[in-house]
Backbone as numpy.savetxt, mean C-alpha at the origin, in Angstrom:
# Nx Ny Nz CAx CAy CAz Cx Cy Cz
4.09 -14.82 15.29 2.70 -14.46 15.40 2.24 -14.84 16.81
1.51 -13.94 17.45 1.04 -14.14 18.81 -0.47 -13.96 18.84
-1.16 -14.84 19.54 -2.61 -14.70 19.68 -2.91 -13.89 20.92
-3.77 -12.91 20.77 -4.23 -12.10 21.90 -5.37 -12.87 22.54
-5.15 -13.38 23.72 -6.13 -14.23 24.39 -7.46 -13.57 24.64
-7.46 -12.26 24.89 -8.72 -11.58 25.20 -9.63 -11.44 23.99
-9.05 -11.24 22.81 -9.90 -11.04 21.63 -9.73 -12.16 20.61
-8.79 -13.05 20.85 -8.47 -14.14 19.92 -8.00 -13.60 18.58
-7.54 -12.36 18.55 -6.98 -11.76 17.34 -5.50 -12.07 17.27
-4.96 -12.03 16.08 -3.56 -12.32 15.87 -2.75 -11.02 15.95
-1.68 -11.02 16.75 -0.76 -9.89 16.82 0.51 -10.32 16.09
0.92 -9.53 15.14 2.07 -9.90 14.32 3.35 -9.38 14.95
4.44 -10.15 14.81 5.74 -9.71 15.29 6.40 -8.87 14.19
7.48 -8.20 14.53 8.22 -7.40 13.56 8.69 -8.30 12.42
9.17 -9.50 12.75 9.64 -10.42 11.70 8.49 -10.82 10.77
7.29 -11.04 11.32 6.12 -11.36 10.48 5.80 -10.18 9.57
5.90 -8.97 10.11 5.63 -7.77 9.32 6.63 -7.64 8.17
7.91 -7.90 8.44 8.93 -7.82 7.39 8.63 -8.83 6.28
8.26 -10.04 6.65 7.91 -11.07 5.66 6.73 -10.59 4.81
5.73 -10.01 5.45 4.57 -9.50 4.72 4.98 -8.35 3.78
5.78 -7.42 4.27 6.22 -6.30 3.44 7.04 -6.76 2.24
7.80 -7.85 2.42 8.58 -8.41 1.31 7.69 -8.96 0.20
6.44 -9.27 0.51 5.50 -9.78 -0.50 5.01 -8.68 -1.44
5.17 -7.43 -1.02 4.70 -6.29 -1.80 5.79 -5.91 -2.80
5.48 -6.01 -4.09 6.48 -5.80 -5.13 7.26 -4.50 -4.96
6.57 -3.41 -4.77 7.24 -2.11 -4.63 8.14 -2.07 -3.40
7.65 -2.54 -2.28 8.42 -2.48 -1.04 9.59 -3.45 -1.05
9.44 -4.58 -1.71 10.51 -5.59 -1.79 11.80 -4.97 -2.33
11.66 -3.97 -3.21 12.82 -3.31 -3.81 13.71 -2.63 -2.77
13.15 -2.31 -1.62 13.91 -1.58 -0.60 14.96 -2.44 0.09
14.74 -3.75 0.15 15.68 -4.64 0.84 15.28 -4.89 2.28
15.80 -5.97 2.84 15.40 -6.45 4.16 15.68 -5.44 5.27
16.84 -4.79 5.25 17.17 -3.83 6.31 16.19 -2.67 6.35
15.92 -2.10 5.18 15.00 -0.96 5.11 13.59 -1.40 5.50
13.20 -2.61 5.10 11.86 -3.11 5.46 11.73 -3.30 6.97
12.81 -3.71 7.59 12.78 -3.87 9.05 12.55 -2.52 9.73
13.22 -1.48 9.23 13.03 -0.13 9.78 11.58 0.30 9.57
11.03 0.03 8.37 9.62 0.36 8.12 8.71 -0.38 9.09
8.96 -1.67 9.27 8.11 -2.47 10.15 8.15 -1.97 11.59
9.32 -1.57 12.04 9.45 -1.08 13.41 8.74 0.27 13.57
8.85 1.14 12.57 8.28 2.48 12.66 6.82 2.58 12.26
6.30 1.56 11.59 4.91 1.59 11.12 3.94 1.35 12.27
2.69 1.60 11.98 1.64 1.48 12.99 0.61 0.45 12.52
0.19 -0.43 13.42 -0.88 -1.37 13.10 -2.22 -0.73 13.45
-3.18 -0.93 12.55 -4.53 -0.42 12.81 -5.51 -1.54 12.53
-6.59 -1.57 13.31 -7.63 -2.59 13.17 -8.94 -1.94 12.76
-9.72 -2.67 11.95 -10.99 -2.16 11.45 -12.05 -3.25 11.53
-13.20 -2.90 12.08 -14.34 -3.82 12.10 -14.94 -3.88 10.70
-15.67 -4.93 10.43 -16.35 -5.06 9.15 -17.22 -3.83 8.90
-17.12 -3.26 7.70 -17.90 -2.08 7.35 -17.24 -0.76 7.71
-16.14 -0.79 8.45 -15.43 0.43 8.82 -14.70 1.00 7.61
-14.53 2.30 7.62 -13.89 2.97 6.50 -12.42 3.25 6.83
-11.55 2.77 5.98 -10.11 3.02 6.10 -9.83 4.48 5.71
-10.40 4.90 4.58 -10.34 6.29 4.14 -11.43 6.52 3.11
-11.74 7.80 2.88 -12.76 8.18 1.91 -12.12 8.89 0.72
-12.77 8.77 -0.44 -12.33 9.51 -1.62 -12.31 10.98 -1.28
-11.24 11.66 -1.67 -11.11 13.09 -1.39 -10.30 13.39 -0.14
-10.14 12.40 0.76 -9.31 12.62 1.96 -7.87 12.89 1.53
-7.20 13.76 2.27 -5.78 13.97 2.03 -5.04 12.72 2.49
-4.12 12.25 1.67 -3.37 11.02 1.97 -2.00 11.38 2.52
-1.63 10.76 3.64 -0.32 11.03 4.22 0.51 9.76 4.36
0.13 8.72 3.63 0.88 7.47 3.67 0.10 6.35 3.03
0.65 5.14 3.14 0.02 3.97 2.54 -0.26 2.91 3.59
-0.98 1.87 3.14 -1.39 0.78 4.03 -1.09 -0.55 3.36
-0.56 -1.49 4.13 -0.42 -2.85 3.66 -1.43 -3.69 4.44
-2.28 -4.39 3.70 -3.30 -5.21 4.35 -2.61 -6.41 5.00
-2.80 -6.52 6.29 -2.17 -7.55 7.10 -3.11 -8.74 7.32
-4.37 -8.44 7.47 -5.39 -9.47 7.71 -6.71 -8.92 7.19
-7.54 -9.79 6.64 -8.85 -9.35 6.14 -8.76 -8.79 4.74
-9.60 -7.81 4.46 -9.61 -7.21 3.14 -10.49 -5.99 3.08
-10.31 -5.19 2.03 -11.04 -3.95 1.84 -11.62 -3.89 0.44
-12.84 -3.39 0.35 -13.46 -3.12 -0.95 -13.09 -1.70 -1.30
-12.58 -1.51 -2.51 -12.16 -0.20 -2.97 -13.22 0.31 -3.94
-13.81 1.45 -3.61 -14.89 2.02 -4.43 -14.45 3.38 -4.97
-14.44 3.49 -6.31 -14.09 4.76 -6.96 -15.39 5.49 -7.26
-15.55 6.71 -6.76 -16.78 7.46 -7.04 -16.94 7.67 -8.55
-18.16 7.50 -9.02 -18.47 7.66 -10.45 -17.66 6.74 -11.34
-17.02 5.74 -10.74 -16.25 4.79 -11.53 -17.17 3.71 -12.08
-16.65 2.98 -13.04 -17.43 1.85 -13.54 -17.67 0.87 -12.41
-18.74 0.15 -12.51 -19.14 -0.75 -11.42 -18.30 -2.02 -11.46
-17.03 -1.90 -11.10 -16.18 -3.08 -11.06 -15.74 -3.31 -9.62
-15.53 -4.55 -9.31 -15.20 -4.92 -7.94 -13.68 -4.93 -7.76
-13.18 -4.07 -6.90 -11.75 -4.06 -6.58 -11.64 -4.39 -5.10
-10.85 -5.41 -4.81 -10.67 -5.84 -3.43 -9.18 -5.88 -3.11
-8.81 -5.30 -1.99 -7.44 -5.34 -1.51 -7.39 -6.35 -0.37
-6.59 -7.40 -0.56 -6.47 -8.46 0.45 -5.06 -8.50 1.01
-4.81 -9.47 1.87 -3.52 -9.62 2.55 -2.36 -9.44 1.57
-1.42 -8.57 1.97 -0.23 -8.34 1.14 -0.40 -7.26 0.10
-1.56 -6.62 0.05 -1.79 -5.55 -0.92 -1.38 -4.21 -0.31
-0.66 -3.41 -1.12 -0.31 -2.04 -0.72 -1.38 -1.12 -1.27
-2.04 -0.39 -0.39 -3.06 0.58 -0.77 -2.45 1.98 -0.58
-2.48 2.78 -1.62 -1.98 4.15 -1.50 -0.49 4.28 -1.74
0.01 3.54 -2.69 1.45 3.55 -2.98 1.98 4.96 -3.25
1.30 5.70 -4.10 1.78 7.04 -4.47 1.80 7.98 -3.27
0.89 7.77 -2.33 0.83 8.63 -1.13 2.05 8.45 -0.24
2.82 7.39 -0.45 4.06 7.22 0.31 5.10 8.25 -0.10
4.94 8.80 -1.30 5.97 9.67 -1.86 5.53 11.12 -2.00
4.28 11.34 -2.39 3.81 12.71 -2.65 2.46 12.95 -1.99
2.17 14.19 -1.62 0.85 14.52 -1.08 -0.20 14.44 -2.19
-1.24 13.69 -1.97 -2.34 13.56 -2.92 -3.64 13.40 -2.15
-4.74 13.50 -2.86 -6.05 13.18 -2.28 -6.38 11.74 -2.66
-7.06 11.06 -1.76 -7.46 9.67 -2.05 -8.44 9.66 -3.22
-8.19 8.82 -4.24 -9.10 8.77 -5.38 -10.29 7.84 -5.15
-10.28 7.09 -4.05 -11.30 6.08 -3.80 -11.58 5.99 -2.31
-12.63 5.23 -1.99 -12.98 4.93 -0.60 -12.65 3.46 -0.36
-12.06 3.16 0.78 -11.72 1.78 1.15 -12.54 1.39 2.38
-13.30 0.29 2.25 -14.20 -0.16 3.31 -13.85 -1.60 3.67
-13.70 -1.86 4.97 -13.36 -3.21 5.43 -14.49 -4.19 5.10
-14.15 -5.29 4.47 -15.13 -6.32 4.11 -15.41 -7.25 5.29
-14.50 -7.26 6.24 -14.55 -8.11 7.42 -13.60 -7.49 8.44
-13.45 -8.10 9.60 -12.44 -7.61 10.53 -11.12 -7.59 9.76
-10.43 -6.47 9.80 -9.19 -6.33 9.02 -8.14 -5.57 9.81
-6.88 -5.86 9.49 -5.75 -5.15 10.07 -4.85 -4.65 8.95
-4.28 -3.48 9.16 -3.33 -2.93 8.20 -2.07 -2.49 8.93
-1.00 -2.41 8.15 0.22 -1.77 8.59 0.21 -0.41 7.92
0.13 0.66 8.71 0.11 2.01 8.16 1.53 2.54 8.13
1.97 2.93 6.93 3.30 3.50 6.73 3.13 4.97 6.38
3.57 5.84 7.26 3.43 7.27 6.99 4.43 7.70 5.91
4.08 8.75 5.20 4.98 9.29 4.17 6.29 9.73 4.82
6.19 10.37 5.98 7.39 10.84 6.68 8.35 9.69 6.95
7.84 8.58 7.47 8.67 7.41 7.75 9.27 6.86 6.46
8.44 6.73 5.43 8.90 6.15 4.17 10.02 7.00 3.56
9.84 8.31 3.54 10.87 9.18 2.97 12.15 9.17 3.81
12.00 9.04 5.12 13.18 8.93 5.99 13.97 7.66 5.67
13.24 6.56 5.43 13.90 5.30 5.06 14.63 5.47 3.73
13.99 6.11 2.76 14.65 6.32 1.46 15.91 7.17 1.63
15.86 8.18 2.50 17.05 9.00 2.76 18.17 8.17 3.39
17.80 7.24 4.25 18.79 6.42 4.96 19.35 5.28 4.11
18.63 4.90 3.06 19.04 3.79 2.21 19.03 4.24 0.75
20.07 4.98 0.33 20.08 5.55 -1.02 20.02 4.51 -2.14
20.60 3.34 -1.94 20.52 2.29 -2.97 19.08 1.82 -3.13
18.36 1.73 -2.03 16.95 1.34 -2.09 16.14 2.42 -2.81
16.44 3.68 -2.53 15.75 4.78 -3.19 16.00 4.74 -4.69
17.23 4.41 -5.10 17.56 4.32 -6.52 16.78 3.19 -7.19
16.68 2.04 -6.53 15.91 0.91 -7.09 14.44 1.29 -7.25
13.91 2.00 -6.27 12.51 2.43 -6.34 12.32 3.44 -7.48
13.22 4.39 -7.60 13.15 5.37 -8.69 13.18 4.67 -10.04
14.07 3.68 -10.20 14.17 2.94 -11.46 12.87 2.19 -11.76
12.27 1.61 -10.73 11.00 0.89 -10.91 9.90 1.85 -11.38
9.80 3.00 -10.73 8.78 3.98 -11.13 9.03 4.49 -12.55
10.30 4.69 -12.91 10.63 5.13 -14.27 10.22 4.07 -15.29
10.49 2.80 -14.98 10.09 1.71 -15.89 8.58 1.63 -16.04
7.86 1.78 -14.95 6.40 1.76 -15.02 5.87 2.92 -15.87
6.47 4.09 -15.68 6.04 5.26 -16.44 6.30 5.04 -17.93
7.46 4.50 -18.28 7.76 4.21 -19.69 6.76 3.23 -20.27
6.44 2.17 -19.52 5.49 1.17 -20.00 4.10 1.77 -20.18
3.66 2.56 -19.21 2.34 3.19 -19.32 2.29 4.12 -20.53
3.35 4.91 -20.72 3.40 5.81 -21.87 3.34 5.03 -23.17
4.08 3.95 -23.25 4.07 3.09 -24.45 2.68 2.50 -24.69
2.03 2.03 -23.63 0.68 1.47 -23.76 -0.31 2.51 -24.26
-0.21 3.73 -23.76 -1.10 4.82 -24.18 -0.87 5.13 -25.66
0.39 5.21 -26.06 0.70 5.51 -27.47 0.19 4.40 -28.38
0.33 3.16 -27.97 -0.16 2.04 -28.79 -1.69 2.07 -28.90
-2.37 2.33 -27.79 -3.83 2.40 -27.80 -4.29 3.56 -28.66
-3.61 4.70 -28.57 -3.96 5.86 -29.38 -3.79 5.57 -30.86
-2.71 4.88 -31.21 -2.46 4.54 -32.62 -3.55 3.60 -33.15
-3.99 2.66 -32.33 -5.04 1.72 -32.75 -6.36 2.44 -32.94
-6.66 3.41 -32.05 -7.92 4.14 -32.14 -7.96 5.08 -33.34
-6.83 5.65 -33.68 -6.82 6.61 -34.79 -6.47 5.96 -36.13
-6.07 4.69 -36.10 -5.65 4.03 -37.34 -6.65 3.19 -37.93
């Protein structure tokens, strides 16, 4: 970690970025080598307090890992619940794999930094690391099975 003397902001090294990416459950599955490639190819972005990372309805072309600070996530017409993405949170996981529209708006709660991972970069890493891609596929399949099971159980309780 390096301090930028002019702004007193923290500049993260590639090794710091890899450590942060390893904290993200989904990304951890890729392994250290693939995470290093992601960290090298990813882009750091900074946001002042109140700045918008993205708006609901925007086309998504990748995901973000919160490096510093945090974002309030607001779902339009959603229930009034507070969702906050802080350091180590992956925002836009599905956008790493498929083209989608953002379902929510993300607003910086304070000065914040993110690591932006483009879909193109992420898919290139999966192509280069087939074992990592298989682990990720298995994780998504397990999540889908669990979600389906939860829906079926909830449906049975409601109709029974």
